Each structure stands twice: as structure tokens, then as C-alpha cells.
Steps between C-alpha positions, in 0.01 A plus 500: 500500500710465190421642155504134377242403757276803433532422120403140556191591705408771245507242226264284703273797544507573125421140411202489733370829359535352151317181620226735634470672160496178299256323720259792565500675160649272232384153604218488243676661218700335213830608675390364841380172348827452319703593816325257711422235231121531542211417264260782441219315686708428802635846518152639492364263760790558739552875454348581843727255675800640321414849591474387869840334473639816337374704792685277744818539301448872532469466880827310497666773304351770739625301804847492360502870422371574845782295648758699286376847592371465852641442842377137514778422265646147490219330692244597244733420209576154644127428542393602162796337318418174676139530395618549142734210516238271642245612237761442229581147615129415531431645149789302363364173639134558426502720170818513309870432597625831344312690782791396728747681279288802433357555855669295775867524385514892472339518848741237650791685355383830652428334831848338506660836417291675770603240765863502394537884502296540828747277704 
């Protein structure tokens, strides 16, 4: 696997750890509300849902890290990158179009590099 591919996957891991931190720990803070464009009331009411969503983002990051460091390799990376791409597309359609650029595109780029360098 090329350094570029590993770097792209590492960026996706970093982004999902960042999403975890934002959604689990900063959702109901001034910074979190500003980041996600939330009212104080909505942030307070949806904090548990956001924490759950953050946990899932952490699992995606863990799955990618597992794929990078274990013998399962490309198969796990392809699976988790596809999950992220699908989640990013769904989020872009249902929540905010910018989610495509922040979540789906980095994962799609990493997947394309992975497939290209694996052939």
C-alpha cells in the first residue's frame, strides 16, 4: 500500500475521531452549537442522539485503523470506507449537502487510491 493511500486513510480516521469528539463531548457547548449550527434548545434535546452518532463514528475510525494494522487489510478497509461513503451520501441528502464534501469525498478518495494501488 502506498504512502499516499495510507495518508488518505489516516485522514479519514482522523476526521472520524474528530467527529466523535465533536458529537460526544462538544455537541452541547457553544463551540459545538456553532460548528453544527444548532440552537441551544435543540442541542440540549439531541445531545444523547449526537453522542450515539459520535460513537458510531469512533467505530468507523477503529475499523479503518484495524484494517491498516492487521492482517485483514484491504477487505476491512474497503468495507469501512464504503460504509463511510454511504453514510456521507445519506447525510448530504438528509441533513446538509456539505457532509458529502467533509465525510464522503475523503473516504471515496481513500477508497479509489486503495483500489488503484492494490491492482
